[in-house]
N, C-alpha and C positions, 0 to 999 in steps of 0.2 A: 104404646104411646102414639095414638092417632089423632089426638085433639078432640074437642067437643063439637058435635054437630050444632048448627045454628045458621042464622042469616049472614053472619059476618065471617064466613069462611068460603074458600074456593075448594070445591070437592072434585077430586079426580078419581075415576074408576076405570081400571084396566088399561092404563097407558102403555102403548106398545111402539111408540115412535123410536126408530133406530134400534138401539140395543135394550130399550126398556122392556121389562118382562112382566106385563100385567101389574103395573104399579098402581096401587090405590091408596089414597091418603086425603086428609083434609088439611088445608093451609089457612091459618088465621089471617084475616085482613087487618089493615091499619097497624101492622107490625113490621119489624125488620126480620125477614126470613132468609136465612143463609142456606143455600144449596151446596153441599159439600160432598166429598168423596175423592178417591184417588183419580188421577188423570184418566179420562175415558170411561168413568163409571156410569155416566148418564146424566150428570148434572145439567149440562147445556141442553141435552135432548129433552129434559123435562121442563126446565124454566123457559128456554127460548124457543126450541123447536116444537114444543107442544103448547104451552100456555100462551106465549106471545104470538106464535104463528096462528093459533086458532082464534085469538082475539082479533087479529088483523083480518082473517078470512071472514069472520062474522060481520065485521064492519063493512067490508067491501061487498059482501053478499047483500047487505041491507041497502046499499046505495046504487048498485050497478047490476041490472039484469044482464047486461052484456058480459059481465065478469062471470056470472054463474055457469055459463055454458062450458067454461074451461075447467071447472072444479068438479072432479069426480071424487068419490070416496077414497080412492087409492092415492089421490094427490093431497089429501088432508093429513094433518097429524092423526096418528092412530090411537084411539081410545074407545071405551064403551060409553062413558058418560062424563061430561065436564060441566059443572054448574058454578054459579057465583063469580063468573069471569066478567071483568069490566074492561075499560079502556086501558091499554098498555102502551108504554113508551119504553123502547129498549135501546141499549148501546152494547153491541157485542164486539168481538175482536176480529170479525171476518171480512169487514168491508172497509179497510183502511186506505184512504186516498193518499197516494204518494206523488201526485202531480206537482210539478214546480209551480204551477199557478195556484195551487191550494196552499193557503197560509193559515196561521193561527187565527188571524182576523176573520177570514172567510169561513173557516170551520165552525167557529164559535158564534158567528153572527155579529161579532163586534164591529166589523167594517160597515155593516148596514146602519148601525146606530151612529157611528162616527160620520159617515157620509151624510146622514140626515141632519146631524148637528151642524156640520159645516155648510150644508145647503140652505138651511132655514135661518140661521142666526144672522149672517151678513145681509141677507135680502131684507131683513126687517130693521137693520141698523143704518147708521149714517153712511156706511159704504155704498148703499144702494143709490144714494143721491149722486155720488161721483161715478158710479158704474150702473147705469140704468139696466144693462143686460142681466144684472144679478137678480132682477125680479123674476126671471124665468129659470133660475138656477135649480138643478136637480142633483140628486146624489150621483148620477152618472158622471158628473164633472170631477168626481173624486174616486173614479175607478180607472186606473191606468190602462186597463185592457178595453175600455170603451172608446168609441170614436170621439166623444166629447171630452173625455178625461185624459187621454194619452198625449204624450209629447209628440209633436208633429215630426220631429227629426228622427227619433229612435223608435217611434211607434210603440212606446210603452215599455221597451226592453231596458231602458236605463243605461244602455251601453251600445257602443258601436263595435262591430267585430271585424277584424282584419287579419290576414295571414301573418304569421310571426316567423321570420327567418330563424330566430334562435330556437324555435320549437321544431322547425324542419331539420336544422343542422344542430344536433345536441352535443355531438362529439367531434369537433373540428380537428382533433388530433388523430382521427382514424380515416381510412380511405372512404370515398363516397359510397361505394357499394358493399363495404365491409364494416358497417357499424357507425358511420357518421350520423345517421338519423334513421328513425323508424320508418319514415316515408319511403325510403329507398329499399326497405327490406322486402317489399312486394310491389308488384306492378299496379300502382294506383291509377295510372293512365298510360296511354300509348306512348307518351314522351319518354318513358323509361327506355324504350327500344332505340331511341335516337341518341342516347348518352354516349355510346362509343364513337359514333360518327362526329358528334359535337366535340368530344375530347380530341379526336384526331385533327379536326380543323384548327383547334387552338393549341395543339402541341401539348396537351395535358396527359399525364400518366395517371390512370385511374387507380394504380397501386399506391400512389402517394397519398399522404394525409390531405384532407380537404383544404386546410389552411395554407398548404404549400403549393396549391394549384394556381395557375394564372388567374389574375383578377378578372380578365375578360370572360374566361370560361365559367368562373363562379357566378358572375353577373348574368350570363346567358342561362345557366341552370335555374337560377331563382326568378329572373325577370323576363326571360324569353329572348328571342332574337329579332324582335320587331317585325319588319317586312321581309327580312332576309331568310330565305328557305334553307333548310338543312336536308340533305339527301341521305336516306338510310334504307335498309332492307328489312323486311319482315318475312321470316320463314316459319311456316306451320307444317306439322306432320299429321297425316291422317292416321287415326288409331287402328282402323281395320286393315288398310292396305299397306301402311308404313311409308307411303309415298310422301314427298315433300313438295310444298308449293312456296315459291318466293315471289314477293311483291315488292316493288321498289316505289318509295314515296319521296317526295321533295316538298316539304311544307315549312312555313315559319313555326317556330316553337313559342308557345304562350308562356312557358316558364312554370316552375312549381308553384309559386305563390298564386298565380292566376288559376291554376288547376285546383289548388286547395279551396279557393273561394267558390269556384264553380261546383265542385263536388259537394261542398258543405251546403250550398243553397239548394241543390237538386237531390239531396239524400232522400231515399225512399223509405227509410226506417229510422227509428230513434237511435238504435245501436250504431247505424252508419253515420248519422249526424254527430253522435258523440265521438266517433272515431275521428272524423275530420275536424271536429271542434278542438281536438287535442293539438292541432297544428295552427290554431288561431289564437289571437290575443284579444281580450275584452278591454276596452277603454271607456271610462265613464263619459256619457254623452255631455257635451259642453252646454247644449241648450237647456237641459233640465237638471244639470249638476248630478247626473246619475240616478235621479229618482224615478224617471219614467213618466212623471205626471206633467200635465199641461199647465198653462200659465195661471189659470184660475186657482187650481189646487196649490200652486206654489206661492201665490201672492196673498190670498185671503187668510186672515188670522182670526182665531177664536181663542180667547183666554191666553193670548200671547203666542200661540203656536199656529203654524200652517199645517195643512193635512199631512204632507210628507214628514214633517217634524213630529207630528203626533204618533203616526204609526211606526216611527223609528224609536219611540220611547218604550222602555219596559212597561209591562202592564201595571206593575205596582206604582210606577211614577204617574202613569195615566190616571190611576185611581185617585191619587192626590190632586192632580190637575183638574179632574172633573169636579172635584169638590170646591174649586175656586172659581168656577165659571159663573154661577148664578149671581153673585154680588156685582158682577161687571155688566149685567144685562139691563136693558130698559124694561119698563113694566110690560110692554107688548111682547118683548122677547121672552120674558119670564113666563108669561101665560102660555106661549107656544112650547117653550122648553119643558114646562111641567108635564107635558104629555109623553116625553121620552127620556129626559135627563135622569130621572130616578132609576129607570130601567137600565140605562147605561152604567150608572154607578153600581147598581146591584150586580150587573154582569162582571164588571171589573173586580168587585169585591169577591165574588165567587171564584173567579179565575185565580186570584191571588191566594185564596184559601186552599185551592186545589193544587197548589204548587206550580202555577204557571206564571207567577208574578215577575219572574226574571226574564221572560221571553217578550220580544217585541211582536206586535200584531202582524208585521210583514215577514216574520220568520216562516220559511217555507216548510211544508210537510216533510219532504225528504230529509231535511236537516234536523228534524225533531226526533227524539227517542220514541220507541214504541209506547212507553208509559205516558209521555207527554202528549202524544197524539191521541191516545185513548182518553185521557182526562179532558182534552179539548172537546172531544165528542160528547163526553159526559156533561160538560158545561152547556153545550147547545141544548141538551134535553132538560136540564134542571132549572133553567131560567124561566120558569113559568109559575105564575101565582095560581095554581090549580090545586084542587083537592079531590079525593076520590079516584086518583090515578094509581095504576099499578106500574111502578118503575121497575124495569128489569135491567140490572147492571151486571155486566160480565167483567170480573176482575178489576174493579175501579182502583184497587191499591197497586196495580201494576206500575212499576217504575218509581215507586215512592220509597225513599229512605225511611227507616223506622222513626226518625225524628220528625218526619213530615206527615204522619198519619193522623195526628190528633184533629186537624181541621176536617178531614174526610169523615171522621166519626161524628163530628158535630153536624155536618151537612146531612148525613143519613138520618140522624136523630131528628133534625128539623123537618125533613121531609115526612117522617112518620108522624111527628106531632102536629103537622099541618093537615092531617087527615088522609094521608096516602099510605099505600102499601109498597114496601121496598123488597123486591126479590133479588137477592144478592148471590150471584155465582162466585164463590170466593174460596181461596185456600188458606189465607192468612189466619192463623189461630187467634190473633188479637181481634180482628174484625169479626170473626165467627163468634167469639165469646161475647161480643157486643150485641149480637142478634137477640131478638126475643124468642125466636124459634129456629131450630136447625133441622133441615131435611138431609139426611146422610144416605147416599146411595153407594152401592158396591155389590159384593165385597171387593171385587177386582175390577179389571178394565175390559172393555169390549164385551165379548160374549160371556166373560166371567163376572160381569157387572150387571147393571140394569135392574137390581132389586132394591127394595127399601130396607136399609139396615137399621135406621133409627129415625124417629120424628118426634120432636119435643123441645122443650127449653134446653139451653146448653147444659145446665146442671144435671139434667136427666140423661142427655146423650153421653156425658162423661162416664156414666156408670154402666153403659152398654159394652160388654166385653168384646163383642164382634165389631165394634166401630173403631176403625183406624183413626178417624177424626177425633172421636171421643178420647182416645189415648193421648193425642196431642193437646186437647183442651185440658186434660187432667195433668199435663206435664210428664206423661209416661212415654211419649213418642221417642223412638230412637233418633239419635243425632247422626248427622252425616259423618262418615268415617273415611279417612284417607291415610292409612298408616305409612304408605311409601312416599315420603316427601323427597323432593329433589333440591339439591344445593343450588341456590340462585347464583348465577354468575360463573358456575363451573364450565358451562359450554359457551361462554361469551355473552355479549350484549348487542342489542340494536339501540343506538342512541338517536333521539330526535332533537335536533338543534334548531333554535330560533322558531319555536312554534307560535303562530299568530293566526288564530281562527276563532270567531265568535268571541266568547269571553276568556278564552285560554291564551295566556301570554307566558311562555316558558323559555328560559335561556337554553336549558338542556334537561332531558329526562331519559334515563336508560331503562330498557326493558330486557330482562335476562332471557336468554334463549333456552329452549328445551325445559321450560318450567311452566307451571300454571300461575299466571300473573292475574290478579284481580284489581281492577280499577274501581275504587269505592268513593263515596262522598254523598252529600245531601243532594236532593233533586235540584238540577240546574247548576251544579258545581263545575260542569265541563267534562264529565265522563264520556258522553257520547261523542262530543267534538274531538276529544283526544283520541278515542278509539277509532272512529270512522274517518274523519277528514285528515287528521294529522298522521296517525299510524297506518290506517288502511289505505286511504287514497295516496298518501305520501310514499308508502313502501311500494305500492303498485306502480306508481309513476317512476320511481327510482329503478325498479327492476326492468321497466321498459326503456330505460335510458333517457327519461324525460325529467324535467324539473318539477319537483313537488310544489303544489300551490299554497299549502297551508303552513309551510315551514321552510327554513333555509336549506337544510340538507339532512340526510340520514346517514349515520355512520354505522358500519358493520353490516350493511345490507347484503354484502357479498356472501355471507354465510347462509343466505336463503335463496331459494329458486322460485318460490311462488308464495302468494298470499291469497286467502279467500275470506270473505266476510259472510258470516252466517247470521242473516238478519230475519226479521219477522214479516217481510213483504210476502204477499200471496205467491204461491207457485204457479198460479194461472188465474185468468179472469173468467173462464168458462168451465162447465163440467167436463170438458174434453181432457183437461189436465188432471192427473191423479197420481198417487204414490207410485204405481207401477210404471207409468211413463216417465215420471220425473227422475226416478232412480235408474232408468234404462233396464229394469228387471223385465219389463214387458217385451223388449227386443229379444231377450233370451227365451222367454216363455213362448213367443210366437214361432221361434225356430223349432222348438220341441213339437209343437202342433203340426208344423209343416212337414216334419220328418215322420209322422205317423203313416201307416200303410194306407188308410182311407184318404188322407190328404194327398199323398203321392199319386194314388190311382186317379184322383180327380184333377191333378195338375195344380193343386193349391199351393202357392208359395207363402212365405212368412208374411208378405204384404197383404194377403187375403185375410189374415187374422188381425189386421189393424183396424181400429174403429176411427182412425184419423185419415184414412184414404179410401177411395172407391175400390170396389172389388168384392168385398165380403161384408161390408157394414150395411146396416139398414139405411137406405137412402132417404126414407121419410124424415128421419131425425138426423141424418148424416152422421150416425155413430155416436150421437150424444146420449141416447137413451131417453132424452127429454126434448121437448120442444119449447122454444121461447115464445111466449104470447105477448104481443104488444097491446098494452091496456091504455094506450093513448095518454091521457093526462095523469095516469097512475103509473107506478113503477112496473116494468116488465116482470113477468114471473115465468118460472119453468114448470111445465107439467109433463108427466110421464108419457112417452110415445105410445100411442094406442095401436101401432102396427107391430113393433117388436116387443111391446110391453116392458120397455126398459132394458132389454137384453142386448141392445146395440147392434146385433149381427143378423144376417139372413139365416133362414132355416138350414141352408146347405152348410154354412160354417158351424152352426150350433150342433149339427149332427156329427161333427168330428170330435172325438174324445181322446184325451190323454189320461191313462190310468183311470178310465171310467168317469172322467170329469170333462164337461164342455168348457169352452173358453170363458163363457160368462160366469160359470160356477167358480172358476179360478179367480176371476176379478172380484167375486163376492167373498172370497176368503179373507180372513184377517192375516196380517203378516205372520203372526204366531202359527196359524194353521198352515199357511203356505210354506213356512220353514220346516214343518214336519212332513209336508206332502212332497216337496221337491228335495231330492237328495243329490241331484246333479242338474246341470254342470256346475263346476266349482265356482265360476264367477257369479252365478245366480244364488248359490248358497251363501257366498260371501256378502252379496248385496242384502239379502234378507236378514242375515245376522247383524249387519251394520244398522239396519232400521230398527231391529229389536233392541240393540244396545243403546240406541238413541231414545228408547222409551216409547216406541210407537207400535209395539206388537199387537195392540188392540185395533189398529186402523185397518180398514179393508183396502186391498190392493187397488180396487177400482173406485174408491171413494172420491167424489168430485173435489177438486182442489178448492172450490168455492165454499165447501163445507168445513174446511180445516181452519182452526183458530190460528192467530198469529204465532202462538207458541208451538203449535203442532207443525206449522209450515217451517218454523225455524229448526225444529228437531229433525225434520225430513232433510233439510239442507245439511244439518250436522252429520246425518248418515252418509250423505255424499262426500262430506269432508273426511270422514273416517276412511272411506274407500280411497279417496284421493291421497290421503296421507299414509296409507299402508300398502300402496301398490308398487313399492320398490323404487319410486321416484326420489329425487333429491329432496332435502328437507324444506319444509314450508312453515308458514305461520297461519293459524286459524283464529279469527276474531269473532267473538260472540257478544251481542248486546242483550243483556238480561235473559240468559238462557233458562233461568228458573221461573220465568213468567208462565203462568198457567199450570204450574206443577203443584200438586199436593206435596206437603213436606216429606211424605214417605217416598215420593218419586225423585226427589232431588239427588238421592244417592246414585241412581242409575245414570243420571247425566254426568256426575262427577266421575263415575267409573268409565263412561264413554270418553271423557276428555283424557283420562289416563291412557286409553288405547292410542290416542294420537301422540301423546308424549313418549310412550314406549317405542314408537316407530321413529323417534328422533325429531319430531316436530315441536313447535312452540305454540302455546295457547294463551290468549289474552281475552279476558272477559270483563265487561262493565256490568256490575251487579249490585243490587240493593239487598239481596238475600244474604245476610251475614253468615249464614251457615256455609254458604259457598266460600265466602271470604275467609272464614275461619280455617278451612282446609287447603287454602292456596299456599303456594310456595313463596309468593312475593305479593305485597300489596302496595299499590300507589293510591294514596288517599287524597282526593281533590277537595278544594274548599277555599277558605273556611266556610263561606256561605254560598248563595246562589247568585246568578247573574254577575253584575259588576263586583259583587263581594266574593266571587269565587274565581275559578280559573287558575289557581295556584296549587302546587303540590305541597300539602301541609304535613305529610308524613309518608315515608316509604320504608319498606323493610319486611321482614318476616312477620306473620301474624302475632307471634308472641312478643315481638318488639313493638308492634303497633299498639297493642293493648296497654302498654306502659305509658302511652301518651295521654294528653288531656283533651283531644279533639272529640267531636260529636260521634264519629264512627267508633273511636276507641271506647267510648262510654257504653254503646250498645253491643259492641263486640266482646267486651270483657266478661259478661255472664256466661258466654259460650265456652270460656276457658276455665270455668269453675268445675272441678271434679276431674276424675281420672280419665274420662273418655273425651274430654274437650278437644275439639279440632280434629279428631280422628281417632 
């Protein structure tokens, strides 16, 4: 089944990119083509890293002689011949922007259209007579981060920040240095050393509770001593000699609140800034009413709305609003609006169809689920009236409830019918069945994959016995099993009280401990908000002794000692980060190399085998194995280092071997291969086993973190959580957002088994998931809804899966078929 040769095909001969093993096939154009196979089988390597990457390189080679000098054959996708390739547009899962300044509106380009609308319409209307300056209005006046558009008082932040005494002293019933506040748990500033002297001056006993100490002492701690100096001694001990040095100081104290402000403003890193921000309070800016926008954006109206009011409306409401604008315009305004208003309405319509209608344009990227963020990026690419384009879409169904997939199917069909080719990297059997053609790779993952298992229409692939995907298309695929259920509530509960975040408003919801709890619901029903901001952030704040921001309080948190969120954010932004370094496995491997006779004879320490520090790394590429090339007006690109040829280290380091393998050969091993190669030490064996349990046995130890998909990055974090939850520490809670994302149905079983490892160690696991095979084998389900946005945010059902399917909700309807038959749910 290799298709028919002709002009309307893409022909690939001998593709060898990453794990592909001389794959040759023809792919029909003007069709929906699904690339399938188990996780790590080579789907992305073929569709994105070969076809799309080669299309980009050919385009750049055609316009930039400067570019050509950096592209050698080894830096290109590997194949013998590739013909029929045209212009490609791709959306993959590996470049997700999680900046606070990145919003739904900026990702989708919606802000550009809205800014243009507000800049052009008033300047042509009667408002321009009253405000002559509007004739020079630009869209910059509707960007709160620009000089023209930001509020002059808060500089676009929408809030003023000030130190919060209640965040500094969270437990006034405890002694100052014994739990009254996290600020005093470590020496954030030199004033900590003056506290005993200050207490002695005011007759305060530091063993007493904070609230019982003299008012003057408490005021001095928080607000300082003004011009009055406080004398105290600082004693330091020399590590080598053991001698002590004492210095006497007498200075006025600024007070904790002033120190909080200073350190927050001068923080040198984002993590430090977030640490000090936990002792601050944000108050809405009075000048701009918390919007961050300047006077022009706050006062001009189009269709009855100001710009801040527009971007604060859900996309589905904006779609309705956009349809009411034209009748209100003058003939001149209509002529101008005709150039962009239809495109604005089309973009809003597409966003609604893709399940983003419940979100506001100002919704920040970090607060969006992985699926929402992915579909926002898809929106940006699909809003083009083009034909003859090859669209490459990586898991566009990610984060979609089964009830929300129908519009996506229509969009893919419309793209094809408009004369485009749609290359779909997809696992969902429903979407794969919709395709005109299926390319199935495998049969396994990593080095056990990379071959063509089947290529043809879905009905033909169903009949290929070697195709795992074909079995699922034919309804023969095995279901997820979890025979060992846990009784929900037997180990107690954690209760969230007074939840108020985004669209979620709950008086109380209980999460059973030591169970697998699945939060379900249609897209936009509030799953991610409940998981991340209410449960995750709220529990973390409670365990730190701080007040949670998204809810009133958490009951039962004393049963837990830690919480970790396993999300899909990248593990690193450069090739320097890889699975070996992220899991700390490389620390243990480097020690093994440093202990070899050759390394000891040459005085090589473990540090010499690090590609992240000088000493043994290749200094030409500083251990990256690649060099970043600045292409000026085009995106930067990475090319293989021509000195070390991608091996990262100097010849001296590469000459050292452990069991006949050099350090770079170990980095080239897959996790499965490394697990067989290393039999000691025990912590290294445990780490590699955890990564395998998380379903990443096919990933190379040294594979650049920038090459990992969002789902792969999440599963690597799951491996770390497995180690954290089984190292003998006290019990914790692990939260996962859509852990089945990027997984072939046959691989979901491995993730469920990995979650059971955490449960067996006494931990609790909570997942927000659309894959109802995962929900069917959970111990407890919290179903959110009933709809999206303002129609959601409520718990519509909770209980065991067999109880949920007795209900009438949307989730119950799609979950019920999984309980038909003797193997349902496990």
